[in-house]
C-alpha positions in Angstrom: 47.8 9.5 -50.8 46.6 8.3 -47.4 48.1 10.7 -44.8 46.9 8.7 -41.8 49.1 5.7 -42.8 52.1 8.0 -43.4 51.5 9.8 -40.0 51.3 6.4 -38.3 54.5 5.2 -40.0 56.2 8.5 -39.0 55.0 8.0 -35.4 56.1 4.4 -35.2 59.6 5.3 -36.6 59.8 8.2 -34.1 59.0 6.1 -31.1 60.8 2.9 -32.1 64.2 3.7 -30.5 62.6 4.7 -27.2 60.5 1.5 -27.1 63.6 -0.6 -28.0 65.5 1.0 -25.2 62.8 0.3 -22.6 62.3 -3.3 -24.0 66.0 -4.0 -23.8 66.1 -2.7 -20.2 63.2 -4.9 -19.2 64.7 -7.9 -20.8 67.8 -7.3 -18.8 65.7 -7.3 -15.6 67.0 -3.8 -14.7 65.1 -1.0 -13.1 65.7 2.4 -14.6 68.0 3.3 -11.7 70.1 0.1 -12.1 70.6 0.6 -15.8 71.3 4.3 -15.4 74.0 3.3 -12.8 75.5 0.7 -15.2 75.5 3.2 -18.1 76.9 6.0 -15.8 74.0 8.4 -16.4 71.4 10.0 -14.2 68.1 8.0 -13.8 66.2 11.1 -15.0 68.2 11.1 -18.2 67.4 7.5 -18.9 63.7 8.2 -18.1 63.8 11.1 -20.6 65.2 8.7 -23.3 62.5 6.1 -22.7 59.7 8.6 -22.6 60.9 10.3 -25.8 61.5 13.7 -24.0 65.2 13.5 -24.8 67.0 12.4 -27.9 68.9 9.1 -27.4 72.5 9.7 -28.3 74.0 7.9 -31.2 75.3 4.5 -30.2 73.6 4.5 -26.8 71.2 1.6 -27.5 74.2 -0.4 -28.9 76.1 0.2 -25.6 73.1 -1.0 -23.6 72.9 -4.1 -25.8 76.6 -4.7 -25.3 76.1 -4.5 -21.5 73.3 -7.0 -21.9 75.6 -9.4 -23.8 78.3 -9.0 -21.2 75.8 -9.7 -18.4 74.5 -12.9 -20.1 78.1 -14.1 -20.8 79.1 -13.4 -17.2 76.1 -15.2 -15.7 76.5 -18.1 -18.1 80.2 -18.5 -17.0 79.4 -18.6 -13.3 79.0 -22.4 -13.0 82.2 -23.0 -14.8 84.1 -20.6 -12.6 82.6 -22.1 -9.5 83.5 -25.6 -10.7 87.1 -24.5 -11.5 87.4 -22.9 -8.0 86.1 -26.0 -6.3 88.5 -28.3 -8.2 91.4 -26.0 -7.3 90.4 -26.4 -3.7 90.4 -30.2 -4.0 86.7 -30.7 -4.0 85.8 -33.6 -6.3 82.0 -33.1 -6.2 79.1 -34.8 -4.7 78.3 -35.6 -1.1 79.4 -38.9 0.2 76.2 -40.9 1.1 77.5 -41.8 4.6 77.6 -38.1 5.5 73.9 -37.6 4.7 71.4 -38.4 7.4 68.6 -40.6 6.2 70.5 -41.6 3.0 69.8 -45.2 3.5 66.0 -44.4 3.7 65.9 -43.1 0.2 
């Protein structure tokens, strides 16, 4: 039995959740402080999770991923919400060509 392979697998399994947490945070574009604030924990706690000094609570990574999904859905819906708001305000879209200086030069 090759102990070096088993030790490597053990090490990789042990660090995988910590790496997954950090990778997810970076994909979200959040600093540690920003994600900690979103998750309502101290930045030092999140840092401890990512560095493997603290055990990640059950379900925590799933909650982070749920926040990521929410952020993506929220951002994806912004254009639709802006369009709906503008339509409600009577804006029909576009800029009339006569209102743009130099339009006839294009």
